[in-house]
N, C-alpha and C positions, 0 to 999 in steps of 0.2 A: 682503229688503224690504217690512214692509209697509205701504199705500202708501192713504189714505181720498182716495178722489177719484169724479169723478162717472160714471155707465156712463148710457147713456142710452136710452131705449125712442119708444114710444108711436111712429104712424101718420106721412109723411110731411106737414112744414109743420106739426106739433102735435106742441114733441116733452115730452119730462120727462125724466126724471133722477129716478139712483137715486143717493145718498149712500153709497157699498159702500166694504167696510177686502178691498184687497186684499191678491196677493205685486205686490212689479210688475212682473214679469217674464212678468204674464200683460194681451190687452191689453182694450180697456180694455172691451167687452160680455162678458166673454165669464167666468169663472169667481169665484167671488168667498168670502169665509169670509164677510162678515155681512152685513148692509141695516145703513145706517144713519140714512135715513130718505128724503126726496126734494125736490125742484126741481119748481111747475109754471111755468114763463118767461112761457107764454099764461094765465098762471088767471084764468078772470070774475067778474066778483059774489062771491059768497060762500067759491067753492072758493080752499084754502091753496094757498100762493104757496110755502112753505120750509116742515121740519115736517125737526128733526134732535133725537132723541134725546139729549138731551146727555152722562146717569150712560156710552154707551158707548162717548161720542168719549174722555170722561175717560179708559176705559179705557187708551181704541186711543193716546193720545196715554202715554199710561202708564204704556207699555209700546213702545214705539220709534218708531212709525206715521208718518208723516210724510204732512201737507196738500200737496194741487195748488193753486197761488196760487188757482183757483177756490175749489175745497170753502174756504180759510180764508176765502176774503170772506164766500160766502157766511154762516157762524157766526159772523160779526163781525158780520152785516146782522143777526141770529138774535138776536144777540144785545141787540143796541141795539134792535131791536123787540120784544124782550119786557123789561125794565126798564120803554119806554116805555107798553106797555103799565098794568106794575104801576102806576108812576104816576101811566098815568089815573086806576084803578083807585082808586088811594088817597086819591087828589080827588073824582071821586067818595064813595066810605064817608063822604071827609074833612064830605066838605056836605049832606048826608044824613041826619048825625047829629043829631037835637032840637038846644038850649041848652038848657039849666037854670036 
């Protein structure tokens, strides 16, 4: 069975996780089929905390891949973050349009 889960990378005390599609029998940091994004819990400043390629995630879930609970939470967080960014962009563009 294919699962979408986190694979740890980074140095000791400075975790970095890849979001990967892998066979459930493979170990956590072992071989994977495809990398779908990353999660950086210790991001600072302008660094991105989370990136998910939603098209590939939709493909893998469409063919039956199961999301781990943590990845499911991160995907929901990413979707909420994207909708908030779109709303703020829409508000800014509405405020910048000159009144006729």
